[in-house]
Biopython code that builds the backbone (N, CA, C, O; Angstrom):
import numpy as np
from Bio.PDB.StructureBuilder import StructureBuilder

atoms = [
    (1, "MET", "N", (-1.261, -38.336, 13.828)),
    (1, "MET", "CA", (-0.834, -38.473, 12.692)),
    (1, "MET", "C", (-1.752, -39.207, 12.113)),
    (1, "MET", "O", (-1.630, -39.161, 10.889)),
    (2, "ALA", "N", (-2.635, -39.875, 12.477)),
    (2, "ALA", "CA", (-3.414, -41.121, 12.027)),
    (2, "ALA", "C", (-3.965, -40.974, 10.763)),
    (2, "ALA", "O", (-4.131, -41.945, 10.025)),
    (3, "ASN", "N", (-4.313, -39.650, 10.401)),
    (3, "ASN", "CA", (-5.212, -39.591, 9.505)),
    (3, "ASN", "C", (-4.582, -39.575, 7.790)),
    (3, "ASN", "O", (-3.387, -39.277, 7.789)),
    (4, "SER", "N", (-4.894, -39.716, 7.017)),
    (4, "SER", "CA", (-4.261, -39.825, 5.680)),
    (4, "SER", "C", (-4.382, -38.322, 4.766)),
    (4, "SER", "O", (-3.703, -37.910, 3.826)),
    (5, "ILE", "N", (-5.545, -37.728, 5.485)),
    (5, "ILE", "CA", (-5.748, -36.220, 4.857)),
    (5, "ILE", "C", (-5.846, -35.153, 5.724)),
    (5, "ILE", "O", (-6.819, -35.373, 6.446)),
    (6, "MET", "N", (-5.363, -34.187, 5.992)),
    (6, "MET", "CA", (-5.719, -33.539, 7.223)),
    (6, "MET", "C", (-6.585, -32.083, 6.419)),
    (6, "MET", "O", (-6.656, -31.717, 5.246)),
    (7, "VAL", "N", (-7.092, -31.592, 7.581)),
    (7, "VAL", "CA", (-7.574, -30.136, 7.276)),
    (7, "VAL", "C", (-7.484, -29.354, 8.572)),
    (7, "VAL", "O", (-7.511, -29.615, 9.775)),
    (8, "ILE", "N", (-7.372, -28.335, 7.842)),
    (8, "ILE", "CA", (-6.903, -27.078, 8.883)),
    (8, "ILE", "C", (-7.832, -25.782, 8.352)),
    (8, "ILE", "O", (-8.315, -25.992, 7.240)),
    (9, "ALA", "N", (-8.164, -24.506, 8.933)),
    (9, "ALA", "CA", (-8.367, -23.761, 8.050)),
    (9, "ALA", "C", (-7.849, -22.576, 9.067)),
    (9, "ALA", "O", (-8.026, -22.466, 10.281)),
    (10, "PRO", "N", (-7.150, -21.732, 8.147)),
    (10, "PRO", "CA", (-6.148, -20.676, 7.840)),
    (10, "PRO", "C", (-7.100, -19.247, 7.539)),
    (10, "PRO", "O", (-7.689, -19.226, 6.458)),
    (11, "TYR", "N", (-7.199, -18.534, 8.094)),
    (11, "TYR", "CA", (-7.426, -17.222, 8.418)),
    (11, "TYR", "C", (-6.429, -16.135, 7.948)),
    (11, "TYR", "O", (-5.268, -16.415, 8.245)),
    (12, "ARG", "N", (-6.521, -15.471, 7.574)),
    (12, "ARG", "CA", (-5.332, -13.725, 7.608)),
    (12, "ARG", "C", (-5.555, -13.075, 9.231)),
    (12, "ARG", "O", (-6.664, -13.062, 9.765)),
    (13, "TYR", "N", (-4.258, -12.531, 9.920)),
    (13, "TYR", "CA", (-4.386, -12.177, 11.022)),
    (13, "TYR", "C", (-3.069, -11.391, 10.960)),
    (13, "TYR", "O", (-2.227, -12.056, 10.356)),
    (14, "GLU", "N", (-2.624, -10.269, 11.353)),
    (14, "GLU", "CA", (-1.707, -9.293, 11.095)),
    (14, "GLU", "C", (-0.718, -9.195, 9.866)),
    (14, "GLU", "O", (0.511, -9.238, 9.899)),
    (15, "GLU", "N", (-1.806, -9.009, 8.439)),
    (15, "GLU", "CA", (-1.720, -9.147, 7.275)),
    (15, "GLU", "C", (-0.618, -10.689, 6.828)),
    (15, "GLU", "O", (0.209, -10.604, 5.921)),
    (16, "THR", "N", (-0.804, -11.905, 7.584)),
    (16, "THR", "CA", (-0.415, -13.064, 7.131)),
    (16, "THR", "C", (-1.418, -14.032, 7.632)),
    (16, "THR", "O", (-2.072, -13.978, 8.673)),
    (17, "TRP", "N", (-1.420, -15.202, 6.411)),
    (17, "TRP", "CA", (-1.820, -16.604, 7.222)),
    (17, "TRP", "C", (-1.889, -17.083, 8.001)),
    (17, "TRP", "O", (-1.016, -17.939, 7.860)),
    (18, "VAL", "N", (-2.485, -17.293, 9.214)),
    (18, "VAL", "CA", (-2.122, -18.088, 9.988)),
    (18, "VAL", "C", (-3.607, -19.431, 10.381)),
    (18, "VAL", "O", (-4.650, -19.623, 9.757)),
    (19, "PHE", "N", (-3.008, -20.190, 11.780)),
    (19, "PHE", "CA", (-4.305, -21.191, 11.448)),
    (19, "PHE", "C", (-3.961, -21.680, 12.890)),
    (19, "PHE", "O", (-2.944, -21.546, 13.570)),
    (20, "ASP", "N", (-5.323, -22.380, 13.154)),
    (20, "ASP", "CA", (-5.184, -22.540, 14.828)),
    (20, "ASP", "C", (-5.422, -24.293, 14.793)),
    (20, "ASP", "O", (-6.023, -24.829, 13.861)),
    (21, "ASP", "N", (-4.932, -24.951, 15.790)),
    (21, "ASP", "CA", (-5.378, -26.411, 15.760)),
    (21, "ASP", "C", (-4.732, -26.484, 17.103)),
    (21, "ASP", "O", (-3.565, -26.606, 17.474)),
    (22, "PRO", "N", (-5.845, -26.373, 17.688)),
    (22, "PRO", "CA", (-6.221, -26.510, 19.259)),
    (22, "PRO", "C", (-5.638, -28.241, 19.501)),
    (22, "PRO", "O", (-4.920, -28.385, 20.490)),
    (23, "GLN", "N", (-5.848, -29.189, 18.867)),
    (23, "GLN", "CA", (-5.562, -30.605, 18.921)),
    (23, "GLN", "C", (-3.876, -30.456, 19.080)),
    (23, "GLN", "O", (-3.328, -30.890, 20.093)),
    (24, "ALA", "N", (-3.128, -29.830, 18.032)),
    (24, "ALA", "CA", (-1.957, -29.832, 18.310)),
    (24, "ALA", "C", (-0.823, -29.001, 18.510)),
    (24, "ALA", "O", (0.264, -28.848, 17.953)),
    (25, "GLY", "N", (-1.682, -28.299, 19.910)),
    (25, "GLY", "CA", (-1.132, -27.201, 20.093)),
    (25, "GLY", "C", (-0.737, -26.171, 19.852)),
    (25, "GLY", "O", (0.175, -25.551, 20.399)),
    (26, "LEU", "N", (-1.683, -25.761, 18.625)),
    (26, "LEU", "CA", (-0.807, -24.238, 17.490)),
    (26, "LEU", "C", (-2.077, -23.273, 17.651)),
    (26, "LEU", "O", (-3.218, -23.648, 17.382)),
    (27, "VAL", "N", (-1.706, -21.779, 18.195)),
    (27, "VAL", "CA", (-2.512, -20.906, 17.887)),
    (27, "VAL", "C", (-2.166, -20.041, 17.166)),
    (27, "VAL", "O", (-0.977, -19.832, 17.406)),
    (28, "GLN", "N", (-2.688, -19.090, 16.034)),
    (28, "GLN", "CA", (-2.540, -18.368, 15.359)),
    (28, "GLN", "C", (-0.238, -18.485, 14.763)),
    (28, "GLN", "O", (0.678, -17.665, 14.809)),
    (29, "GLU", "N", (-0.319, -19.621, 14.412)),
    (29, "GLU", "CA", (0.674, -20.409, 13.659)),
    (29, "GLU", "C", (0.782, -20.206, 12.527)),
    (29, "GLU", "O", (0.197, -20.896, 11.692)),
    (30, "PRO", "N", (1.825, -18.860, 12.115)),
    (30, "PRO", "CA", (1.893, -18.468, 10.844)),
    (30, "PRO", "C", (2.712, -18.984, 9.727)),
    (30, "PRO", "O", (3.860, -19.375, 9.937)),
    (31, "PHE", "N", (2.147, -19.007, 8.478)),
    (31, "PHE", "CA", (2.950, -19.035, 7.429)),
    (31, "PHE", "C", (3.384, -18.103, 6.937)),
    (31, "PHE", "O", (2.865, -16.998, 6.775)),
    (32, "VAL", "N", (5.056, -18.731, 6.467)),
    (32, "VAL", "CA", (5.531, -17.666, 6.299)),
    (32, "VAL", "C", (6.808, -17.451, 5.072)),
    (32, "VAL", "O", (7.123, -18.614, 4.820)),
    (33, "SER", "N", (7.231, -17.008, 4.650)),
    (33, "SER", "CA", (8.557, -17.602, 3.630)),
    (33, "SER", "C", (8.182, -17.520, 2.403)),
    (33, "SER", "O", (9.121, -17.911, 1.710)),
    (34, "GLY", "N", (7.044, -17.127, 1.581)),
    (34, "GLY", "CA", (6.917, -18.246, 0.431)),
    (34, "GLY", "C", (5.440, -18.405, 0.919)),
    (34, "GLY", "O", (4.645, -17.639, 0.375)),
    (35, "ILE", "N", (4.933, -19.275, 1.861)),
    (35, "ILE", "CA", (3.856, -19.961, 1.552)),
    (35, "ILE", "C", (2.205, -18.607, 1.783)),
    (35, "ILE", "O", (1.066, -18.686, 1.323)),
    (36, "PRO", "N", (2.806, -17.620, 2.603)),
    (36, "PRO", "CA", (1.854, -16.875, 2.449)),
    (36, "PRO", "C", (1.104, -16.740, 0.871)),
    (36, "PRO", "O", (-0.066, -16.912, 0.528)),
    (37, "GLN", "N", (2.176, -16.403, 0.195)),
    (37, "GLN", "CA", (2.144, -16.034, -1.764)),
    (37, "GLN", "C", (1.268, -17.546, -1.953)),
    (37, "GLN", "O", (0.116, -17.563, -2.386)),
    (38, "MET", "N", (1.799, -18.425, -1.670)),
    (38, "MET", "CA", (1.018, -19.651, -2.532)),
    (38, "MET", "C", (0.019, -19.623, -1.877)),
    (38, "MET", "O", (-0.795, -19.551, -2.797)),
    (39, "ILE", "N", (-0.639, -19.624, -0.872)),
    (39, "ILE", "CA", (-1.876, -19.638, -0.452)),
    (39, "ILE", "C", (-3.008, -18.267, -1.062)),
    (39, "ILE", "O", (-4.236, -18.351, -1.043)),
    (40, "ASP", "N", (-2.250, -17.118, -1.551)),
    (40, "ASP", "CA", (-3.163, -15.991, -2.212)),
    (40, "ASP", "C", (-3.366, -16.784, -3.588)),
    (40, "ASP", "O", (-4.209, -16.514, -4.443)),
    (41, "ARG", "N", (-2.714, -17.497, -3.616)),
    (41, "ARG", "CA", (-2.491, -18.097, -5.312)),
    (41, "ARG", "C", (-3.857, -19.368, -4.901)),
    (41, "ARG", "O", (-4.778, -19.275, -5.712)),
    (42, "LEU", "N", (-4.008, -20.093, -4.185)),
    (42, "LEU", "CA", (-4.811, -21.037, -4.202)),
    (42, "LEU", "C", (-6.297, -20.518, -3.531)),
    (42, "LEU", "O", (-7.351, -21.004, -3.940)),
    (43, "VAL", "N", (-6.277, -19.850, -2.841)),
    (43, "VAL", "CA", (-7.758, -18.906, -2.655)),
    (43, "VAL", "C", (-8.312, -17.566, -3.250)),
    (43, "VAL", "O", (-9.183, -16.837, -2.775)),
    (44, "VAL", "N", (-7.513, -17.404, -4.535)),
    (44, "VAL", "CA", (-8.160, -16.584, -5.452)),
    (44, "VAL", "C", (-9.385, -16.307, -5.887)),
    (44, "VAL", "O", (-9.817, -15.157, -5.957)),
    (45, "ASP", "N", (-10.168, -17.552, -6.277)),
    (45, "ASP", "CA", (-11.710, -17.970, -6.414)),
    (45, "ASP", "C", (-12.714, -18.231, -5.141)),
    (45, "ASP", "O", (-13.923, -18.436, -5.252)),
    (46, "ILE", "N", (-12.032, -18.185, -3.997)),
    (46, "ILE", "CA", (-13.036, -18.150, -2.732)),
    (46, "ILE", "C", (-13.381, -16.717, -1.905)),
    (46, "ILE", "O", (-12.516, -16.155, -1.233)),
    (47, "PRO", "N", (-14.596, -16.259, -2.025)),
    (47, "PRO", "CA", (-14.624, -14.965, -0.924)),
    (47, "PRO", "C", (-14.798, -15.322, -0.024)),
    (47, "PRO", "O", (-15.281, -16.352, 0.447)),
    (48, "LYS", "N", (-14.027, -13.652, 0.638)),
    (48, "LYS", "CA", (-14.016, -13.913, 1.972)),
    (48, "LYS", "C", (-13.142, -14.816, 2.492)),
    (48, "LYS", "O", (-13.201, -15.001, 3.708)),
    (49, "ALA", "N", (-12.088, -15.615, 1.645)),
    (49, "ALA", "CA", (-10.759, -16.614, 2.120)),
    (49, "ALA", "C", (-10.486, -16.045, 2.985)),
    (49, "ALA", "O", (-10.559, -16.685, 4.033)),
    (50, "GLU", "N", (-10.046, -14.637, 3.101)),
    (50, "GLU", "CA", (-9.043, -13.945, 4.624)),
    (50, "GLU", "C", (-9.878, -13.962, 5.978)),
    (50, "GLU", "O", (-9.412, -13.471, 7.007)),
    (51, "GLN", "N", (-11.321, -14.641, 5.918)),
    (51, "GLN", "CA", (-11.899, -14.438, 7.267)),
    (51, "GLN", "C", (-12.028, -15.954, 7.435)),
    (51, "GLN", "O", (-12.910, -16.275, 8.231)),
    (52, "GLY", "N", (-11.264, -17.091, 6.795)),
    (52, "GLY", "CA", (-11.137, -18.587, 6.680)),
    (52, "GLY", "C", (-11.525, -19.268, 5.731)),
    (52, "GLY", "O", (-12.435, -18.922, 4.977)),
    (53, "PHE", "N", (-10.762, -20.526, 5.631)),
    (53, "PHE", "CA", (-11.271, -21.125, 4.536)),
    (53, "PHE", "C", (-10.560, -22.700, 4.804)),
    (53, "PHE", "O", (-9.415, -22.846, 5.233)),
    (54, "LYS", "N", (-11.228, -23.502, 4.555)),
    (54, "LYS", "CA", (-10.590, -25.121, 4.450)),
    (54, "LYS", "C", (-8.800, -25.180, 3.655)),
    (54, "LYS", "O", (-8.476, -24.719, 2.560)),
    (55, "LEU", "N", (-8.044, -25.803, 4.524)),
    (55, "LEU", "CA", (-6.855, -26.207, 3.829)),
    (55, "LEU", "C", (-6.803, -27.543, 3.850)),
    (55, "LEU", "O", (-6.510, -27.946, 4.975)),
    (56, "ILE", "N", (-7.004, -28.586, 2.889)),
    (56, "ILE", "CA", (-7.318, -29.646, 2.797)),
    (56, "ILE", "C", (-5.749, -30.407, 2.182)),
    (56, "ILE", "O", (-5.505, -30.289, 0.981)),
    (57, "PHE", "N", (-4.883, -31.070, 2.979)),
    (57, "PHE", "CA", (-3.414, -31.515, 2.344)),
    (57, "PHE", "C", (-3.242, -32.944, 3.174)),
    (57, "PHE", "O", (-3.681, -33.315, 4.262)),
    (58, "ALA", "N", (-2.355, -33.618, 2.110)),
    (58, "ALA", "CA", (-2.003, -34.958, 2.288)),
    (58, "ALA", "C", (-0.903, -35.302, 1.624)),
    (58, "ALA", "O", (-0.572, -34.581, 0.683)),
    (59, "GLN", "N", (-0.417, -36.004, 1.824)),
    (59, "GLN", "CA", (0.982, -36.632, 1.066)),
    (59, "GLN", "C", (0.952, -37.305, 0.283)),
    (59, "GLN", "O", (2.026, -37.619, -0.230)),
    (60, "THR", "N", (-0.272, -37.873, -0.216)),
    (60, "THR", "CA", (-0.496, -38.573, -1.351)),
    (60, "THR", "C", (-1.823, -37.983, -2.234)),
    (60, "THR", "O", (-2.959, -37.742, -1.825)),
    (61, "PRO", "N", (-1.246, -37.840, -3.616)),
    (61, "PRO", "CA", (-2.899, -37.385, -4.164)),
    (61, "PRO", "C", (-4.073, -37.627, -3.661)),
    (61, "PRO", "O", (-4.286, -38.619, -2.963)),
    (62, "PHE", "N", (-5.007, -36.713, -3.968)),
    (62, "PHE", "CA", (-6.451, -37.181, -3.763)),
    (62, "PHE", "C", (-7.029, -36.472, -4.261)),
    (62, "PHE", "O", (-6.599, -35.319, -4.300)),
    (63, "PRO", "N", (-8.374, -36.818, -4.934)),
    (63, "PRO", "CA", (-9.465, -36.351, -5.845)),
    (63, "PRO", "C", (-9.690, -34.707, -5.305)),
    (63, "PRO", "O", (-10.074, -34.138, -4.283)),
    (64, "GLY", "N", (-9.149, -34.312, -6.790)),
    (64, "GLY", "CA", (-9.359, -32.465, -6.780)),
    (64, "GLY", "C", (-8.439, -31.844, -6.161)),
    (64, "GLY", "O", (-8.734, -30.649, -6.192)),
    (65, "TYR", "N", (-7.469, -32.007, -5.606)),
    (65, "TYR", "CA", (-6.238, -31.528, -5.520)),
    (65, "TYR", "C", (-5.841, -30.463, -6.440)),
    (65, "TYR", "O", (-5.946, -30.514, -7.665)),
    (66, "GLN", "N", (-5.304, -29.343, -5.644)),
    (66, "GLN", "CA", (-5.225, -28.513, -6.807)),
    (66, "GLN", "C", (-3.297, -28.034, -6.852)),
    (66, "GLN", "O", (-2.746, -27.473, -7.800)),
    (67, "ALA", "N", (-2.644, -28.459, -5.573)),
    (67, "ALA", "CA", (-1.303, -27.907, -6.037)),
    (67, "ALA", "C", (-0.800, -29.703, -5.303)),
    (67, "ALA", "O", (-1.259, -30.579, -4.570)),
    (68, "GLN", "N", (0.520, -29.367, -6.193)),
    (68, "GLN", "CA", (1.559, -30.868, -5.524)),
    (68, "GLN", "C", (2.886, -29.684, -5.212)),
    (68, "GLN", "O", (3.395, -28.870, -5.983)),
    (69, "LEU", "N", (3.121, -29.921, -4.052)),
    (69, "LEU", "CA", (4.349, -29.528, -3.423)),
    (69, "LEU", "C", (5.248, -30.766, -3.394)),
    (69, "LEU", "O", (5.080, -31.929, -3.024)),
    (70, "ASP", "N", (6.213, -30.115, -3.896)),
    (70, "ASP", "CA", (7.694, -31.105, -3.842)),
    (70, "ASP", "C", (8.894, -30.958, -2.674)),
    (70, "ASP", "O", (8.943, -29.905, -2.039)),
    (71, "TRP", "N", (9.485, -31.613, -2.506)),
    (71, "TRP", "CA", (10.697, -31.312, -1.069)),
    (71, "TRP", "C", (11.617, -30.828, -1.865)),
    (71, "TRP", "O", (11.948, -31.312, -2.947)),
    (72, "LEU", "N", (12.156, -29.639, -1.233)),
    (72, "LEU", "CA", (13.658, -29.627, -2.021)),
    (72, "LEU", "C", (14.969, -29.287, -0.883)),
    (72, "LEU", "O", (16.126, -29.210, -1.297)),
    (73, "ARG", "N", (14.645, -29.108, 0.508)),
    (73, "ARG", "CA", (15.739, -29.399, 1.610)),
    (73, "ARG", "C", (15.223, -28.739, 2.106)),
    (73, "ARG", "O", (14.289, -27.966, 1.891)),
    (74, "PRO", "N", (16.356, -29.241, 3.529)),
    (74, "PRO", "CA", (15.800, -28.758, 5.192)),
    (74, "PRO", "C", (16.632, -27.515, 5.539)),
    (74, "PRO", "O", (17.781, -27.267, 5.172)),
    (75, "GLU", "N", (15.829, -26.790, 6.313)),
    (75, "GLU", "CA", (16.703, -25.471, 6.780)),
    (75, "GLU", "C", (15.716, -24.324, 8.158)),
    (75, "GLU", "O", (14.678, -23.667, 8.077)),
    (76, "PHE", "N", (16.513, -24.525, 9.072)),
    (76, "PHE", "CA", (16.279, -24.191, 10.568)),
    (76, "PHE", "C", (15.292, -24.861, 11.100)),
    (76, "PHE", "O", (14.523, -24.273, 11.861)),
    (77, "GLY", "N", (15.131, -26.151, 10.821)),
    (77, "GLY", "CA", (14.417, -26.706, 11.526)),
    (77, "GLY", "C", (13.281, -27.402, 10.811)),
    (77, "GLY", "O", (12.666, -28.419, 11.131)),
    (78, "GLY", "N", (13.125, -26.433, 9.538)),
    (78, "GLY", "CA", (11.642, -26.369, 8.689)),
    (78, "GLY", "C", (12.379, -27.239, 7.467)),
    (78, "GLY", "O", (13.351, -27.995, 7.442)),
    (79, "HIS", "N", (11.245, -26.659, 6.269)),
    (79, "HIS", "CA", (11.300, -27.710, 5.048)),
    (79, "HIS", "C", (10.970, -27.236, 3.860)),
    (79, "HIS", "O", (9.751, -27.294, 3.702)),
    (80, "TRP", "N", (11.781, -26.600, 2.571)),
    (80, "TRP", "CA", (11.382, -25.897, 1.721)),
    (80, "TRP", "C", (10.651, -26.596, 0.806)),
    (80, "TRP", "O", (11.034, -27.756, 0.959)),
    (81, "TYR", "N", (9.836, -26.581, -0.043)),
    (81, "TYR", "CA", (8.890, -27.278, -1.015)),
    (81, "TYR", "C", (8.628, -25.948, -2.227)),
    (81, "TYR", "O", (8.497, -24.756, -1.949)),
    (82, "ARG", "N", (8.606, -26.499, -3.449)),
    (82, "ARG", "CA", (8.346, -26.082, -4.331)),
    (82, "ARG", "C", (7.137, -26.270, -4.902)),
    (82, "ARG", "O", (6.846, -27.465, -4.939)),
    (83, "TRP", "N", (6.122, -25.378, -5.473)),
    (83, "TRP", "CA", (4.903, -25.537, -6.458)),
    (83, "TRP", "C", (5.542, -25.385, -7.895)),
    (83, "TRP", "O", (5.857, -24.310, -8.407)),
    (84, "SER", "N", (5.659, -26.425, -8.367)),
    (84, "SER", "CA", (6.565, -25.874, -9.897)),
    (84, "SER", "C", (5.182, -25.418, -10.785)),
    (84, "SER", "O", (5.410, -24.332, -11.318)),
    (85, "ALA", "N", (4.181, -25.789, -11.017)),
    (85, "ALA", "CA", (3.285, -25.327, -11.508)),
    (85, "ALA", "C", (3.169, -23.834, -11.468)),
    (85, "ALA", "O", (3.100, -23.084, -12.442)),
    (86, "GLU", "N", (3.159, -23.512, -10.200)),
    (86, "GLU", "CA", (3.275, -22.154, -10.430)),
    (86, "GLU", "C", (4.739, -20.819, -9.984)),
    (86, "GLU", "O", (4.859, -19.642, -9.643)),
    (87, "GLU", "N", (5.461, -21.865, -10.250)),
    (87, "GLU", "CA", (7.046, -21.551, -9.892)),
    (87, "GLU", "C", (7.237, -20.907, -8.645)),
    (87, "GLU", "O", (7.793, -19.810, -8.598)),
    (88, "MET", "N", (6.873, -21.421, -7.744)),
    (88, "MET", "CA", (6.867, -20.576, -6.384)),
    (88, "MET", "C", (7.382, -21.797, -5.506)),
    (88, "MET", "O", (7.050, -22.974, -5.645)),
    (89, "GLU", "N", (8.466, -21.147, -4.359)),
    (89, "GLU", "CA", (8.471, -21.783, -3.346)),
    (89, "GLU", "C", (7.922, -21.498, -2.370)),
    (89, "GLU", "O", (7.069, -20.614, -2.441)),
    (90, "GLY", "N", (8.231, -22.207, -0.947)),
    (90, "GLY", "CA", (8.078, -21.648, 0.660)),
    (90, "GLY", "C", (8.685, -22.690, 1.741)),
    (90, "GLY", "O", (9.136, -23.797, 1.445)),
    (91, "TRP", "N", (8.631, -22.245, 2.806)),
    (91, "TRP", "CA", (9.091, -22.789, 3.863)),
    (91, "TRP", "C", (8.346, -23.359, 4.676)),
    (91, "TRP", "O", (7.671, -22.424, 5.108)),
    (92, "LEU", "N", (7.860, -24.673, 5.404)),
    (92, "LEU", "CA", (7.094, -24.915, 6.179)),
    (92, "LEU", "C", (7.964, -25.214, 7.524)),
    (92, "LEU", "O", (8.941, -25.949, 7.670)),
    (93, "CYS", "N", (7.170, -24.272, 8.591)),
    (93, "CYS", "CA", (8.291, -24.648, 9.479)),
    (93, "CYS", "C", (7.877, -25.996, 10.256)),
    (93, "CYS", "O", (7.056, -26.823, 9.857)),
    (94, "PRO", "N", (8.765, -26.050, 11.685)),
    (94, "PRO", "CA", (8.631, -27.364, 12.234)),
    (94, "PRO", "C", (7.130, -27.685, 12.556)),
    (94, "PRO", "O", (6.809, -28.828, 12.883)),
    (95, "ALA", "N", (6.425, -26.905, 12.483)),
    (95, "ALA", "CA", (5.034, -27.327, 12.969)),
    (95, "ALA", "C", (4.216, -28.703, 12.104)),
    (95, "ALA", "O", (3.289, -29.495, 12.270)),
    (96, "LEU", "N", (5.210, -28.366, 11.161)),
    (96, "LEU", "CA", (4.899, -29.662, 10.009)),
    (96, "LEU", "C", (5.012, -30.932, 10.418)),
    (96, "LEU", "O", (4.609, -31.891, 9.759)),
    (97, "PHE", "N", (5.571, -31.007, 11.535)),
    (97, "PHE", "CA", (5.984, -32.404, 12.205)),
    (97, "PHE", "C", (4.964, -32.823, 13.170)),
    (97, "PHE", "O", (5.005, -33.979, 13.590)),
    (98, "LYS", "N", (3.810, -31.799, 13.677)),
    (98, "LYS", "CA", (2.695, -32.369, 14.116)),
    (98, "LYS", "C", (1.786, -32.856, 13.499)),
    (98, "LYS", "O", (0.727, -33.174, 14.039)),
    (99, "TYR", "N", (2.086, -33.039, 11.978)),
    (99, "TYR", "CA", (1.392, -33.943, 10.745)),
    (99, "TYR", "C", (1.872, -34.965, 10.391)),
    (99, "TYR", "O", (1.252, -36.007, 10.180)),
    (100, "PHE", "N", (3.233, -34.761, 10.263)),
    (100, "PHE", "CA", (4.022, -35.917, 9.579)),
    (100, "PHE", "C", (4.920, -36.482, 10.223)),
    (100, "PHE", "O", (5.459, -35.534, 10.796)),
    (101, "ALA", "N", (5.591, -37.632, 10.600)),
    (101, "ALA", "CA", (6.273, -37.864, 11.329)),
    (101, "ALA", "C", (7.906, -37.624, 10.363)),
    (101, "ALA", "O", (8.972, -37.646, 10.979)),
    (102, "ASP", "N", (7.875, -37.460, 9.201)),
    (102, "ASP", "CA", (9.278, -36.691, 8.636)),
    (102, "ASP", "C", (8.357, -35.756, 7.535)),
    (102, "ASP", "O", (7.163, -35.704, 7.241)),
    (103, "ALA", "N", (9.327, -35.204, 7.193)),
    (103, "ALA", "CA", (8.724, -34.234, 6.153)),
    (103, "ALA", "C", (8.649, -35.078, 4.751)),
    (103, "ALA", "O", (9.636, -35.570, 4.204)),
    (104, "PRO", "N", (7.724, -35.134, 4.418)),
    (104, "PRO", "CA", (6.884, -35.676, 3.246)),
    (104, "PRO", "C", (8.008, -35.590, 1.263)),
    (104, "PRO", "O", (8.590, -34.671, 0.686)),
    (105, "PRO", "N", (7.904, -36.245, 1.113)),
    (105, "PRO", "CA", (8.705, -35.900, -0.646)),
    (105, "PRO", "C", (7.811, -35.209, -1.149)),
    (105, "PRO", "O", (8.240, -34.243, -1.779)),
    (106, "GLN", "N", (6.243, -35.375, -1.105)),
    (106, "GLN", "CA", (5.227, -34.376, -1.452)),
    (106, "GLN", "C", (4.295, -33.831, -0.672)),
    (106, "GLN", "O", (4.106, -34.404, 0.401)),
    (107, "LEU", "N", (3.743, -33.009, -0.876)),
    (107, "LEU", "CA", (2.096, -32.181, -0.610)),
    (107, "LEU", "C", (1.144, -32.255, -1.168)),
    (107, "LEU", "O", (1.174, -31.299, -1.943)),
    (108, "PHE", "N", (0.293, -32.758, -1.305)),
    (108, "PHE", "CA", (-0.633, -32.283, -1.902)),
    (108, "PHE", "C", (-2.075, -31.433, -0.956)),
    (108, "PHE", "O", (-2.634, -31.704, 0.107)),
    (109, "CYS", "N", (-2.259, -30.327, -1.984)),
    (109, "CYS", "CA", (-3.233, -29.091, -1.039)),
    (109, "CYS", "C", (-4.314, -28.884, -2.135)),
    (109, "CYS", "O", (-4.221, -29.001, -3.357)),
    (110, "GLN", "N", (-5.499, -28.499, -1.247)),
    (110, "GLN", "CA", (-7.257, -28.075, -2.215)),
    (110, "GLN", "C", (-7.480, -26.815, -0.860)),
    (110, "GLN", "O", (-7.279, -26.930, 0.349)),
    (111, "ALA", "N", (-7.794, -26.063, -1.382)),
    (111, "ALA", "CA", (-8.371, -24.930, -0.408)),
    (111, "ALA", "C", (-9.765, -25.149, -1.107)),
    (111, "ALA", "O", (-10.091, -25.592, -2.208)),
    (112, "GLU", "N", (-10.336, -24.742, -0.208)),
    (112, "GLU", "CA", (-12.152, -24.868, -0.435)),
    (112, "GLU", "C", (-12.822, -23.383, 0.544)),
    (112, "GLU", "O", (-12.268, -22.696, 1.402)),
    (113, "ALA", "N", (-13.777, -23.333, 0.139)),
    (113, "ALA", "CA", (-14.838, -22.617, 1.270)),
    (113, "ALA", "C", (-15.298, -23.105, 2.372)),
    (113, "ALA", "O", (-15.894, -24.181, 2.336)),
    (114, "LYS", "N", (-15.129, -22.461, 3.506)),
    (114, "LYS", "CA", (-15.804, -23.139, 4.838)),
    (114, "LYS", "C", (-17.320, -23.118, 4.907)),
    (114, "LYS", "O", (-18.043, -22.180, 5.243)),
    (115, "SER", "N", (-17.521, -23.849, 4.677)),
    (115, "SER", "CA", (-19.482, -24.682, 4.446)),
    (115, "SER", "C", (-20.422, -23.500, 4.844)),
    (115, "SER", "O", (-21.397, -23.134, 4.186)),
    (116, "HIS", "N", (-20.007, -22.983, 5.961)),
    (116, "HIS", "CA", (-21.018, -21.716, 6.282)),
    (116, "HIS", "C", (-21.027, -20.388, 5.273)),
    (116, "HIS", "O", (-21.760, -19.404, 5.366)),
    (117, "ASP", "N", (-19.771, -20.713, 4.071)),
    (117, "ASP", "CA", (-19.445, -19.396, 3.206)),
    (117, "ASP", "C", (-20.140, -19.999, 2.060)),
    (117, "ASP", "O", (-20.227, -19.284, 1.062)),
    (118, "LEU", "N", (-20.423, -20.649, 2.032)),
    (118, "LEU", "CA", (-21.420, -21.225, 0.732)),
    (118, "LEU", "C", (-22.406, -20.549, 0.585)),
    (118, "LEU", "O", (-23.218, -20.826, -0.298)),
]
sb = StructureBuilder()
sb.init_structure("model")
sb.init_model(0)
sb.init_chain("A")
sb.init_seg("    ")
for serial, (resi, resn, name, xyz) in enumerate(atoms, 1):
    if name == "N":
        sb.init_residue(resn, " ", resi, " ")
    sb.init_atom(name, np.array(xyz, "f"), 0.0, 1.0, " ", f" {name:<3s}", serial, name[0])
structure = sb.get_structure()
């Protein structure tokens, strides 16, 4: 949790978005409950995103962020967030706490092609 801006590389597996983060002990950690649809929206212009892309995220704004997610409520150990600009909601599971000590009031996200995909 030392970094202010974090990066993971989601990819499609079994028809949903997942990611690996060996440092956090996560392998094929799935995004569920509205988050896959948010990711679909974020990567619409990234060729071959299903093979992997960079997802940059932070609890404070950074240059080039595409989405601001606002905290809504806790549920089942995870937390619901709303992307107001797209009128979408999604649930982030307790893996969120591998990156943040507490559920941030806001999350800022950006999707980019992986460098080998450029």
